[in-house]
C-alpha positions as CSV (number, residue, x, y, z in Angstrom):
1,M,-0.4,-1.1,-18.8
2,S,1.0,2.0,-17.0
3,V,3.3,0.9,-14.0
4,F,0.9,3.0,-12.0
5,T,-2.1,0.2,-12.6
6,N,-2.3,-1.6,-9.5
7,S,-4.7,-4.6,-9.7
8,A,-6.0,-7.1,-7.7
9,A,-4.6,-9.6,-10.4
10,S,-0.9,-8.0,-10.5
11,S,2.3,-10.3,-10.0
12,P,4.9,-9.7,-7.1
13,E,6.8,-7.8,-10.0
14,E,4.4,-5.7,-11.1
15,V,3.7,-4.6,-7.6
16,R,7.0,-3.7,-6.6
17,A,7.5,-1.9,-9.9
18,Y,4.0,0.0,-8.7
19,V,5.3,0.6,-5.1
20,G,8.7,2.4,-6.7
21,A,7.3,4.0,-9.5
22,I,4.8,5.4,-6.5
23,L,7.8,6.5,-3.9
24,E,9.9,7.8,-7.1
25,L,6.8,10.3,-7.3
26,L,7.3,11.3,-3.5
27,G,11.3,11.3,-4.1
28,S,12.7,13.9,-1.6
29,R,9.4,15.6,-1.0
30,N,8.3,15.6,3.0
31,P,5.6,12.8,3.1
32,M,3.4,14.8,5.5
33,E,3.8,18.0,3.9
34,V,2.3,16.0,0.6
35,L,-0.5,14.8,3.1
36,Q,-1.5,18.0,4.2
37,E,-1.6,19.8,0.7
38,T,-3.8,17.2,-0.9
39,P,-6.8,18.0,0.8
40,R,-6.5,21.6,-0.7
41,A,-5.3,20.2,-4.1
42,L,-8.6,18.2,-4.4
43,R,-11.0,21.3,-3.9
44,E,-9.0,23.2,-6.1
45,A,-9.1,20.6,-8.9
46,L,-12.8,20.2,-8.7
47,D,-13.5,24.0,-8.9
48,R,-11.3,24.3,-11.9
49,L,-14.4,22.0,-13.8
50,P,-17.7,23.2,-14.8
51,P,-20.1,20.5,-12.4
52,A,-20.6,18.8,-16.2
53,Q,-17.5,17.7,-16.6
54,V,-17.1,16.4,-13.3
55,G,-18.4,13.0,-14.5
56,Q,-17.1,13.4,-17.8
57,R,-14.2,10.1,-18.4
58,E,-10.5,10.8,-19.8
59,A,-11.3,8.4,-22.2
60,P,-13.4,5.1,-22.7
61,G,-12.7,2.9,-19.9
62,K,-10.7,5.5,-17.7
63,W,-11.8,7.6,-14.3
64,S,-13.5,10.5,-14.5
65,T,-12.4,13.1,-11.7
66,R,-15.9,11.8,-9.6
67,H,-13.9,8.5,-9.9
68,V,-11.1,10.0,-9.0
69,L,-11.8,11.8,-6.1
70,Q,-14.4,8.8,-4.7
71,H,-11.2,6.2,-4.9
72,L,-9.4,8.8,-2.8
73,A,-12.0,9.5,-0.2
74,D,-11.8,5.5,0.1
75,S,-8.6,5.1,-0.1
76,D,-8.0,7.5,2.8
77,L,-10.3,5.5,5.3
78,V,-8.3,1.9,4.4
79,M,-5.2,4.3,5.0
80,G,-6.8,5.2,8.3
81,Y,-7.6,1.7,9.4
82,R,-4.3,0.2,8.4
83,I,-2.7,2.5,10.6
84,R,-4.6,2.2,13.4
85,M,-4.3,-1.4,12.8
86,V,-0.7,-1.7,12.6
87,L,-0.2,0.8,16.2
88,T,-2.6,-1.1,18.0
89,H,-1.7,-4.7,17.1
90,D,1.6,-6.7,16.1
91,R,2.3,-7.8,13.2
92,P,-1.6,-7.3,11.7
93,P,-2.6,-8.7,8.5
94,L,-3.3,-5.8,6.2
95,T,-5.8,-6.7,3.4
96,G,-5.4,-5.6,-0.2
97,Y,-8.4,-4.3,-2.3
98,D,-9.6,-4.5,-5.6
99,Q,-9.4,-0.6,-6.7
100,D,-11.7,-1.3,-10.4
101,K,-14.1,-3.7,-8.2
102,W,-14.8,-0.9,-5.9
103,A,-15.5,1.9,-8.2
104,D,-17.6,-0.5,-9.7
105,R,-19.4,-2.1,-7.2
106,L,-19.7,0.7,-4.9
107,R,-20.7,2.8,-7.9
108,Y,-18.3,5.5,-8.0
109,D,-19.7,6.7,-11.3
110,E,-22.6,8.1,-9.3
111,A,-20.6,9.5,-6.1
112,D,-21.3,13.4,-5.4
113,A,-17.8,14.4,-6.1
114,E,-18.2,17.3,-3.5
115,Q,-19.6,15.1,-0.9
116,A,-16.0,12.6,-1.9
117,V,-13.8,15.7,-1.3
118,R,-15.7,16.6,2.1
119,D,-15.4,13.3,2.8
120,F,-11.9,13.0,2.2
121,T,-10.9,16.1,3.8
122,V,-12.2,14.8,7.3
123,L,-10.8,11.6,7.1
124,R,-7.8,12.8,5.9
125,E,-7.6,15.1,8.8
126,A,-8.4,12.4,11.7
127,N,-5.3,10.4,10.0
128,L,-2.8,13.5,9.9
129,R,-3.8,14.2,13.6
130,L,-2.9,10.8,14.6
131,L,0.1,10.4,12.8
132,K,1.1,13.9,14.4
133,R,0.9,12.2,17.5
134,A,2.8,9.0,16.6
135,T,6.4,8.2,18.0
136,P,9.3,7.2,16.1
137,E,8.7,3.8,17.5
138,D,5.1,3.8,16.5
139,L,6.1,5.1,13.0
140,E,8.8,1.7,12.9
141,R,5.5,-0.5,13.8
142,V,4.7,-3.2,11.0
143,G,1.9,-4.5,9.3
144,V,1.6,-7.5,6.8
145,H,0.1,-6.6,3.7
146,S,-1.1,-9.7,1.4
147,E,0.0,-8.1,-1.7
148,R,3.5,-6.1,-0.8
149,G,4.6,-8.1,2.9
150,E,5.6,-6.2,5.7
151,E,5.1,-2.7,5.5
152,S,5.7,-0.2,8.7
153,V,3.6,2.9,9.4
154,E,6.3,5.2,8.0
155,H,6.5,3.6,4.8
156,I,2.8,3.3,4.9
157,V,2.8,7.0,4.9
158,R,4.8,7.4,2.2
159,L,3.3,5.1,-0.2
160,Y,0.2,7.2,0.8
161,A,1.5,10.3,-0.2
162,G,3.4,9.1,-3.4
163,H,-0.6,8.1,-4.1
164,D,-1.8,11.3,-3.6
165,L,1.1,13.0,-6.0
166,L,-0.4,10.3,-8.4
167,H,-3.8,11.1,-8.5
168,R,-3.5,14.6,-8.1
169,R,-1.8,14.2,-11.8
170,Q,-4.4,12.4,-12.7
171,L,-7.0,15.0,-12.0
172,E,-5.0,17.5,-14.2
173,R,-4.6,14.8,-16.6
174,I,-8.5,14.3,-17.0
175,R,-9.0,17.9,-16.9
176,L,-6.6,18.6,-20.2
177,A,-8.0,15.9,-21.7
178,I,-11.7,16.5,-21.4
179,A,-11.0,20.3,-22.0
180,P,-11.0,20.7,-25.7
181,A,-14.6,18.3,-26.0
182,A,-16.1,20.6,-23.7
183,R,-15.0,23.7,-25.8
184,R,-16.3,21.5,-29.1
185,A,-19.4,21.1,-27.4
186,G,-19.6,24.9,-26.2
187,A,-19.1,24.6,-22.8
């Protein structure tokens, strides 16, 4: 299992390794710049694929481009909620969620990839407007994540920027994995 697997059944050690790996992807990059770049990167990733390949999985049991795009849209919805809770409440609980259950039960395999990119873009723009108005004191406010413990707004922003980078890499990996199959099929 990859360190980037974020299962709801992860142990505390696995959760720490996941967070560390996500933050390592971000490195010294400005998280706000990464968050601002991602809508364009998702649009470009989708535009590089023929429509017939959007739902093609990288491998059995793995996600397709459609899955990743819908996951990112839903993740930005969650990020916005979490940040708003932390900014407006004192040490609110931040509930974790099982991304695989969301993908299954919310039928990501039936998602409209174009709509997912549009939804993501609108959500991200709203979240960025909120973050740009945040004061240094706002960024220090904390919530208590059910799996990861205390997290400041600043930390949440860094995690989501790293999360963006992870899934942007995944989209490219999926494209490269399905490209040979598409060529063999005459696409």
